[in-house]
C-alpha positions in Angstrom: 38.3 2.6 -5.4 35.7 2.0 -2.5 32.5 4.0 -2.1 33.9 5.9 0.8 36.7 6.9 -0.9 34.8 7.8 -3.7 32.8 9.7 -1.4 35.9 11.7 0.0 37.3 12.4 -3.4 33.8 14.3 -4.6 34.1 16.2 -1.1 37.1 17.1 -1.5 37.4 18.5 -4.7 33.6 20.3 -4.1 35.6 21.5 -1.0 38.0 23.1 -2.9 35.8 24.4 -6.0 34.0 26.1 -2.9 37.1 27.6 -1.2 38.1 29.2 -4.8 35.0 30.6 -5.5 34.7 32.6 -2.3 38.4 34.0 -3.1 36.5 34.6 -6.6 33.8 36.1 -5.8 35.8 38.5 -2.9 38.6 39.6 -6.1 34.8 39.4 -8.0 33.3 42.2 -5.7 36.0 44.6 -5.8 36.1 44.2 -9.7 32.5 45.2 -10.2 32.9 48.3 -6.9 35.7 49.6 -9.6 33.5 49.2 -13.1 36.4 46.7 -14.1 39.0 49.3 -13.5 40.7 48.7 -9.0 42.8 50.9 -8.8 46.5 49.4 -7.7 46.2 50.8 -4.0 43.1 49.0 -4.0 44.1 45.9 -6.1 46.9 45.6 -2.8 44.9 45.7 -0.4 42.5 42.9 -2.2 45.2 40.2 -2.3 46.3 41.0 1.0 42.9 40.3 2.5 42.0 37.9 0.5 44.3 34.3 2.8 42.1 36.3 5.4 38.8 35.3 3.5 39.2 32.3 2.4 40.7 31.4 5.5 37.4 32.5 7.3 35.3 30.7 4.4 36.4 27.8 4.7 35.7 25.6 7.8 32.2 27.4 8.0 31.4 25.5 4.6 32.9 22.3 6.4 31.2 22.6 9.6 28.0 23.5 8.0 27.7 20.6 6.1 27.8 21.4 2.5 29.0 18.4 1.6 26.8 15.7 2.3 24.8 15.8 -0.7 25.5 14.8 -4.3 26.4 17.9 -6.7 23.8 15.1 -8.8 20.7 16.2 -7.3 21.0 19.3 -6.2 17.5 21.3 -4.6 16.6 23.7 -3.0 17.1 22.4 0.4 21.0 22.3 -0.8 20.9 26.0 -1.9 19.1 26.7 1.2 22.2 25.6 3.1 24.3 27.5 0.8 22.4 30.7 1.7 23.0 29.6 5.1 27.2 29.4 4.8 27.9 32.0 2.8 25.4 34.5 4.9 27.2 33.1 8.4 31.4 33.7 6.6 30.2 37.2 4.9 28.7 38.1 8.3 32.0 36.7 10.0 34.4 38.5 7.5 34.2 42.1 8.3 33.3 41.0 12.3 37.0 39.3 12.1 38.6 42.3 10.2 37.6 44.8 12.6 39.2 42.6 15.6 42.1 42.5 14.4 41.7 46.1 13.0 43.2 45.4 9.1 39.7 45.9 7.2 38.4 49.7 7.5 39.5 50.2 4.1 37.9 47.9 2.2 34.3 49.9 0.6 31.0 48.7 2.2 29.7 47.4 -0.9 32.2 44.9 -1.7 31.0 43.5 1.7 27.2 43.0 0.2 28.3 42.0 -3.4 30.9 39.5 -2.7 28.4 37.2 -0.7 25.7 37.5 -3.6 28.4 36.6 -6.4 29.5 33.6 -4.1 25.5 32.2 -3.4 25.7 32.8 -7.5 28.7 31.0 -8.3 28.4 28.0 -6.0 24.5 27.5 -6.2 25.4 28.2 -10.1 27.5 25.1 -10.7 25.6 22.7 -8.2 22.8 23.4 -10.9 25.0 23.3 -14.1 25.7 20.2 -13.5 23.0 18.6 -12.3 21.5 19.4 -15.5 24.7 18.3 -17.4 24.6 15.0 -15.4 20.2 15.3 -16.5 21.7 15.9 -20.0 19.4 19.3 -20.2 22.4 21.1 -21.5 21.4 20.2 -24.9 18.5 20.5 -25.5 18.2 17.2 -26.8 16.3 14.0 -25.7 19.5 11.7 -24.1 17.2 8.4 -25.2 15.4 9.4 -28.5 14.6 5.4 -28.7 12.6 5.1 -25.1 9.1 4.6 -25.6 6.6 7.9 -25.8 4.4 8.4 -22.5 1.7 10.3 -22.1 1.4 11.7 -17.9 -1.9 12.4 -16.8 -1.4 14.2 -14.4 0.3 17.7 -13.8 1.1 18.0 -9.9 4.0 17.8 -7.0 3.3 13.5 -8.2 4.3 14.3 -11.7 6.9 16.5 -11.4 8.8 13.6 -9.1 7.8 11.6 -12.4 9.8 13.6 -15.1 12.5 13.6 -12.4 12.9 9.7 -12.1 12.4 9.0 -16.0 14.8 11.8 -17.0 17.5 9.3 -17.4 15.1 6.3 -18.3 16.2 4.7 -21.8 11.9 3.2 -21.5 10.5 5.9 -21.3 10.3 9.5 -22.2 7.5 11.5 -21.4 6.5 13.6 -24.3 3.1 15.8 -22.6 1.7 16.2 -20.1 -2.2 16.3 -19.2 -4.6 18.2 -16.7 -7.4 18.9 -15.5 -6.8 22.0 -13.6 -7.0 25.0 -16.6 -4.1 26.8 -14.6 -1.7 24.1 -15.3 -2.9 24.0 -19.3 0.0 25.4 -21.8 2.0 25.5 -18.4 5.3 23.3 -19.0 7.2 20.5 -15.9 10.6 20.0 -16.4 10.2 21.0 -19.8 7.3 19.1 -21.0 3.9 21.1 -22.0 0.8 20.2 -20.2 -1.2 20.5 -23.5 -5.0 19.9 -22.4 -7.7 18.2 -20.1 -7.9 14.9 -19.4 -10.6 14.1 -22.2 -8.1 14.8 -24.8 -6.0 11.8 -24.3 -7.2 10.2 -27.7 -5.9 13.1 -29.7 -2.7 13.8 -27.8 -1.7 10.3 -27.9 -2.9 10.0 -32.0 -0.6 13.1 -32.4 2.6 12.0 -30.3 2.2 8.2 -31.6 1.4 7.0 -27.4 0.3 3.6 -26.8 1.0 4.2 -23.3 0.1 6.3 -20.0 1.3 6.7 -16.9 -1.4 8.3 -14.3 0.4 10.0 -12.1 -2.7 11.6 -9.5 -1.8 9.6 -6.3 -3.6 11.5 -4.0 -6.8 12.1 -6.4 -10.0 10.7 -5.7 -11.5 7.4 -6.8 -13.8 9.5 -9.4 -11.0 11.1 -10.9 -8.7 8.4 -11.3 -11.5 6.1 -12.4 -13.0 8.3 -15.1 -9.0 8.8 -16.0 -8.5 5.1 -16.8 -11.9 4.9 -18.6 -10.7 7.4 -21.0 -7.1 5.8 -21.8 -9.0 2.5 -22.1 -11.9 4.3 -24.8 -8.5 5.0 -26.5 -6.5 1.6 -26.5 -4.0 2.7 -24.7 -2.3 0.7 -22.0 -2.9 2.0 -18.5 -0.3 2.6 -15.5 0.0 3.9 -12.2 2.5 5.2 -9.9 2.4 3.9 -6.8 0.0 4.8 -3.6 0.4 8.1 -1.9 0.9 6.5 1.5 3.8 4.3 -0.3 5.6 7.3 -1.7 5.9 9.5 1.4 6.8 6.4 3.6 9.7 5.5 1.5 8.8 1.8 0.1 8.7 2.8 -3.1 9.7 5.9 -5.3 7.0 7.4 -7.4 8.6 6.0 -10.7 7.9 2.8 -9.5 5.5 2.0 -12.2 2.9 -1.0 -12.2 0.0 -1.3 -14.0 -3.5 -0.4 -13.4 -5.4 -2.6 -11.2 -9.3 -3.3 -10.0 -8.6 -2.7 -6.8 -7.7 0.6 -7.7 -10.8 1.2 -9.2 -13.2 0.1 -6.3 -13.9 3.4 -4.9 -12.5 2.7 -1.3 -11.5 5.7 0.8 -8.1 4.6 2.9 -8.4 3.1 6.4 -8.0 5.0 9.1 -6.2 2.9 12.0 -6.0 4.4 15.7 -2.2 3.6 15.7 -1.4 4.3 18.9 -3.9 2.0 20.9 -2.9 -1.1 18.3 0.5 -0.4 19.6 -0.5 -0.8 23.0 -2.7 -4.1 21.8 0.4 -6.0 19.4 3.4 -4.0 20.4 5.7 -6.9 22.6 2.8 -9.1 22.5 3.2 -12.9 21.6 0.4 -12.5 18.4 -0.7 -16.0 16.5 -2.2 -16.0 13.3 -3.7 -19.6 11.8 -3.9 -20.3 8.2 -1.1 -17.6 8.2 -0.3 -18.9 4.9 -3.6 -17.8 3.0 -4.2 -14.7 1.8 -6.4 -12.7 5.0 -3.7 -14.5 7.5 -0.8 -13.6 5.7 -1.8 -10.2 4.8 -3.2 -9.8 8.6 0.7 -10.8 9.7 2.3 -8.0 7.5 0.1 -5.7 8.8 0.5 -7.2 12.5 4.3 -6.6 11.7 4.0 -2.6 11.9 2.9 -3.0 15.2 6.2 -4.4 16.3 4.9 -8.2 18.6 7.5 -9.7 20.5 7.0 -13.4 19.0 4.5 -13.3 15.4 3.5 -17.2 15.0 2.2 -18.0 11.9 0.2 -22.0 12.1 -0.5 -23.2 8.2 -1.5 -26.9 7.8 -0.3 -26.1 3.9 3.9 -26.6 3.9 4.4 -24.4 1.1 2.2 -22.1 2.4 3.9 -21.3 5.4 7.2 -21.7 3.4 6.1 -18.8 1.9 5.1 -16.5 4.0 7.6 -17.3 6.4 10.7 -16.3 3.6 8.7 -13.4 2.9 9.3 -12.3 6.0 12.6 -13.5 7.0 13.5 -11.2 3.7 11.3 -8.2 3.9 11.0 -7.7 7.7 14.3 -9.4 9.4 13.8 -7.5 12.2 10.6 -9.2 13.5 11.2 -12.7 15.4 8.9 -15.3 13.5 7.8 -19.2 14.6 6.8 -21.0 11.5 4.6 -23.8 12.7 3.3 -26.6 10.7 -0.4 -28.2 12.4 -3.7 -29.0 11.8 -5.9 -26.0 13.5 -8.7 -28.9 14.1 -6.2 -31.4 15.9 -6.8 -30.4 19.2 -3.3 -31.9 20.3 -1.6 -30.0 18.1 -2.9 -26.8 19.1 -2.2 -27.5 22.9 1.9 -27.9 21.9 1.8 -24.7 20.2 0.1 -22.7 22.6 2.3 -24.2 25.7 5.1 -23.6 23.5 4.4 -19.9 22.0 1.8 -18.7 25.0 0.1 -16.4 22.9 -1.6 -13.1 23.9 -3.9 -12.2 20.7 -5.0 -15.0 18.8 -6.5 -14.0 15.0 -8.4 -17.6 13.7 -8.4 -16.7 9.7 -8.1 -20.5 9.1 -11.1 -22.4 6.9 -12.5 -23.8 4.1 -14.0 -21.3 2.0 -15.1 -22.0 -1.4 -18.8 -22.5 -1.4 -19.4 -25.0 -4.6 -16.6 -26.9 -3.7 -18.2 -27.3 -0.3 -21.5 -28.0 -0.8 -22.1 -31.7 -2.2 -19.3 -33.8 -1.6 -17.3 -32.4 0.9 -20.1 -30.3 3.1 -19.1 -32.8 6.4 -15.9 -31.9 5.7 -16.3 -28.3 6.1 -18.6 -28.2 9.0 -16.1 -30.1 10.6 -12.9 -28.2 9.9 -14.5 -24.8 10.4 -15.9 -25.9 13.2 -13.6 -27.9 14.9 -10.5 -25.2 14.4 -12.9 -22.9 16.1 -13.7 -24.7 18.8 -9.6 -25.9 19.0 -8.3 -22.7 18.9 -10.9 -21.1 20.8 -10.6 -23.2 24.4 -6.7 -23.2 23.8 -6.3 -19.5 24.3 -9.1 -19.7 27.2 -7.1 -22.1 28.8 -3.3 -20.3 28.2 -5.1 -17.0 29.0 -5.1 -15.1 26.1 -6.1 -11.8 26.1 -8.2 -11.8 22.8 -9.3 -14.2 20.1 -10.7 -12.6 16.8 -12.1 -15.5 14.6 -12.5 -14.0 10.7 -15.8 -15.0 9.1 -18.0 -14.1 6.2 -20.7 -12.8 5.2 -22.1 -16.0 4.0 -23.0 -16.4 7.4 -25.5 -13.8 6.9 -28.9 -16.2 6.5 -26.6 -18.8 4.9 -28.0 -21.1 1.7 -24.6 -23.3 1.5 -23.2 -25.7 4.4 -20.0 -22.9 4.3 -21.9 -19.8 4.9 -23.7 -22.3 7.7 -20.6 -23.6 9.7 -19.4 -19.6 9.7 -22.4 -18.9 11.2 -22.6 -22.1 13.7 -18.8 -21.5 14.5 -20.0 -17.6 15.3 -22.4 -19.0 17.6 -20.1 -21.7 19.4 -17.9 -18.3 20.2 -20.9 -16.8 21.2 -21.6 -19.3 23.4 -17.5 -19.5 24.8 -17.7 -16.2 25.6 -20.3 -16.8 28.3 -18.3 -18.0 30.9 -14.9 -16.9 29.5 -11.9 -14.1 30.3 -10.9 -14.0 27.1 -12.4 -11.2 24.7 -13.8 -12.9 21.5 -14.6 -10.9 18.3 -15.8 -12.2 15.5 -15.7 -9.9 11.9 -17.5 -10.5 9.0 -16.4 -9.0 5.3 -17.2 -10.2 2.4 -15.1 -10.7 -0.9 -11.3 -9.5 -1.1 -9.8 -9.1 -4.9 -6.9 -11.5 -5.6 -7.9 -13.3 -2.9 -6.8 -17.2 -2.8 -10.4 -18.8 -4.6 -11.6 -15.2 -5.8 -12.9 -15.1 -8.9 -10.1 -12.3 -9.8 -7.2 -15.2 -10.2 -9.4 -17.7 -12.5 -10.5 -14.1 -14.7 -6.8 -13.3 -15.2 -6.1 -17.4 -16.4 -9.1 -17.0 -19.0 -8.2 -13.9 -20.6 -4.0 -15.7 -20.7 -5.6 -18.3 -22.4 -7.6 -16.0 -24.9 -11.2 -16.7 -23.3 -14.1 -16.9 -22.3 -14.0 -15.5 -19.3 -17.0 -17.7 -17.5 -20.2 -15.9 -15.3 -22.6 -18.1 -13.3 -25.0 -15.4 -13.6 -25.4 -11.5 -15.1 -27.3 -10.1 -12.2 -24.5 -11.7 -9.3 -23.5 -9.1 -7.2 -20.7 -9.2 -4.5 -19.3 -6.5 -1.8 -15.6 -6.7 -2.9 -12.7 -4.9 -0.4 -8.7 -5.3 -1.2 -6.8 -7.4 1.2 -5.0 -5.3 2.9 -8.5 -3.3 3.7 -9.6 -6.1 5.2 -6.7 -7.1 7.3 -6.7 -4.0 8.3 -9.7 -3.2 9.1 -9.7 -6.9 11.3 -6.9 -5.7 13.2 -9.4 -2.1 14.0 -12.3 -4.7 15.2 -9.8 -6.5 17.4 -8.7 -3.6 19.4 -12.4 -2.1 19.8 -14.1 -5.7 20.6 -14.9 -6.5 24.3 -16.0 -10.1 23.7 -19.1 -11.4 22.3 -19.8 -8.7 19.8 -20.0 -9.6 16.0 -18.4 -6.9 14.2 -19.9 -5.7 10.2 -17.1 -4.5 7.8 -18.5 -1.5 6.1 -18.4 -3.4 2.6 -19.9 0.2 0.2 -22.0 -1.0 -2.9 -22.1 -4.1 -4.1 -20.2 -5.1 -7.4 -21.8 -6.6 -10.4 -19.2 -9.3 -11.3 -19.6 -9.3 -15.0 -18.9 -5.6 -14.5 -15.4 -6.7 -12.4 -14.9 -8.9 -15.7 -16.0 -6.5 -17.9 -13.2 -4.4 -16.2 -10.0 -6.5 -16.4 -10.8 -7.7 -19.8 -10.8 -3.6 -20.5 -7.4 -3.4 -18.2 -5.6 -6.2 -20.1 -5.8 -4.6 -23.2 -8.9 -6.3 -25.4 -12.2 -5.4 -25.9 -15.5 -7.8 -25.3 -15.1 -8.9 -29.1 -11.5 -10.3 -28.3 -12.4 -11.9 -25.4 -16.2 -13.0 -25.1 -17.9 -13.3 -21.3 -20.2 -16.5 -21.1 -23.0 -17.2 -18.8 -22.7 -20.6 -17.2 -25.7 -20.3 -14.8 -25.7 -20.7 -10.1 -23.4 -22.6 -9.0 -24.2 -25.0 -5.8 -25.4 -23.3 -3.4 -24.8 -19.6 -5.0 -27.1 -17.0 -4.3 -27.7 -13.5 -6.7 -27.1 -11.5 -3.9 -25.1 -11.4 -0.7 -26.4 -10.0 2.8 -24.3 -8.2 5.3 -26.8 -8.8 8.1 -29.7 -11.0 9.1 -32.5 -10.0 9.0 -33.4 -10.7 12.4 -29.6 -8.4 13.3 -29.5 -5.0 13.7 -26.6 -3.1 13.9 -25.2 -0.2 16.4 -22.5 2.6 15.1 -18.4 2.3 16.5 -16.6 5.4 16.6 -14.6 3.5 13.6 -16.8 4.9 10.3 -16.0 1.5 8.6 -17.2 -0.8 11.2 -20.6 -1.6 12.9 -21.7 -4.0 15.2 -24.3 -6.3 14.6 -26.7 -8.1 17.6 -26.9 -11.1 16.2 -29.5 -13.8 18.0 -27.7 -15.3 20.8 -27.7 -19.5 21.3 -30.7 -19.9 23.5 -29.6 -23.7 23.8 -26.9 -24.2 26.9 -25.6 -27.9 25.1 -25.4 -26.6 22.1 -21.3 -26.6 21.9 -21.4 -30.4 23.3 -24.1 -31.5 20.6 -22.5 -30.0 17.9 -19.2 -31.6 19.0 -20.9 -34.9 19.9 -22.4 -35.8 16.7 -18.8 -34.8 14.3 -16.9 -36.8 16.3 -20.0 -39.8 16.0 -21.6 -39.2 12.9 -19.3 -41.1 10.7 -19.7 -40.2 6.9 -22.9 -38.4 6.9 -24.6 -37.6 3.4 -24.9 -33.7 2.1 -28.4 -34.1 3.3 -28.1 -35.2 6.4 -25.1 -32.1 6.7 -27.7 -29.8 5.4 -30.7 -31.3 8.5 -28.5 -31.3 11.0 -27.8 -27.6 10.5 -31.4 -26.7 9.7 -32.3 -27.7 13.4 -29.0 -25.7 15.0 -29.1 -22.6 12.2 -33.1 -21.3 11.8 -32.6 -18.9 9.2 -29.9 -21.2 7.0 -32.3 -21.7 4.5 -30.6 -23.6 1.7 -30.6 -22.7 -1.9 -32.3 -24.1 -4.8 -31.5 -26.1 -7.6 -29.4 -23.7 -9.9 -30.5 -22.3 -13.0 -30.0 -23.5 -16.3 -27.0 -22.5 -18.3 -27.0 -19.3 -19.9 -25.0 -17.7 -22.4 -24.2 -14.2 -23.6 
């Protein structure tokens, strides 16, 4: 039996049930009106009018759409539709009798009793069916072998979670915990709220629980972090429901559980985007993203797709990275027109070909070499050549092609740089500033710090080390970095692109710096281990690394913008009118300079660049 036929059969059975219920309610109303003993003359009256009652209610039930929903998921909206349909039918019956002059002998109380009985019959039968399907009629647990689990939170998300897990063979919720004293002692879906969050260890021991679900997607980061800390201290595995925005948008159900990640504990508020203005910037436009296969570039593409570009050009040198993001779009967002283009962003000829073919109107340049120690010695010249040449090639092509906007994704390591990578990005910024002077294209620069989970970041390495049993290596006990999530970084890049009018350097609000050793400790605990199980070893600062990152250079000042997470840095504008020619000339004729020669040239162009001192001796925890 196909799905369409199954639906028709179910709807027909439900319709027949309700029509019979209408007739039964009419008869029961007479029975109750006469104290369970209907006089013969009224019995004949009741039977004579019964076909008219059924014939009146039947089309009302069908026309008001009572049979589109499934009884298994009957809820308040279904009851509202039942009440509306019965009310219409209850008014129509006496109106019809009056029109036909056949209802004068019907007791008025019957007209009141019948609809109340009918609502009870129709609503009650649906409720009983749902309760039977969910295994709640017997009061027994449907899957006693399911893993017992605690749920932290007793709000709407917890109620939805309990409904979704009622038939789960994997999880069986045994208790709820919530700090709201008004909820304690109550119950949701038959599961009691046994106390506040700080009783999680005691409650877990009582019920033999080893896993906890945090169902507070709308709570503050402080509350959620406290909940995680309590669970970790009790030695429990922690899971959480999806973000509230994903639940509300319908992307996932509340029961799509996942492990708690570091992103959940960063304590950063959601980004508020100017959606209407971003639609004006991107909708129906041709958009190109370089480095589209990287973590930031890929997320930029996902965020841009929300605003319905006419064409999204994915430009990357890595075949596998480009294939991965192209397949993701094909499988998950097939409505977006995508072009996956392989090429080297510093190849002027290839860049010109791409711009000639697709004529992008908005360009995001995220391709770059970013790994500080790797670029500091043997690869110093390649870092400068790649980061500078790719920026110049894409920026010039954007101007020649008449692009409206060009956005350079930069880094906090360009501020008072102490390493070649940071200096190369600062040099790229300076060349973009110089390019803006004589261009109609709006050039915008966006600086931000580290993102959790990005390619080459510390978090994936920590995970690998924990999976191997440790140790987890941290360069220095006091080293700090600014962190944000990849989606947040991409969203703020889009917002900065919208606000930029040309020549600005936008600085993202990165919040408070985080000690890397604290991240390591949190990740160890979230993985179910203690610091006794997984040791932390301090290895000493690496080449080009500094303890603290800065978001603004000493000679810079910032101005606020309408967006609370974006500020504009008034950076030093290069006063050398021939800077671009000098830099390109040196890269083109330098041959194979030593790292020392590279640093010397960078110091000549970037006064604020001061190479880091020799790394510290190795220290161990």
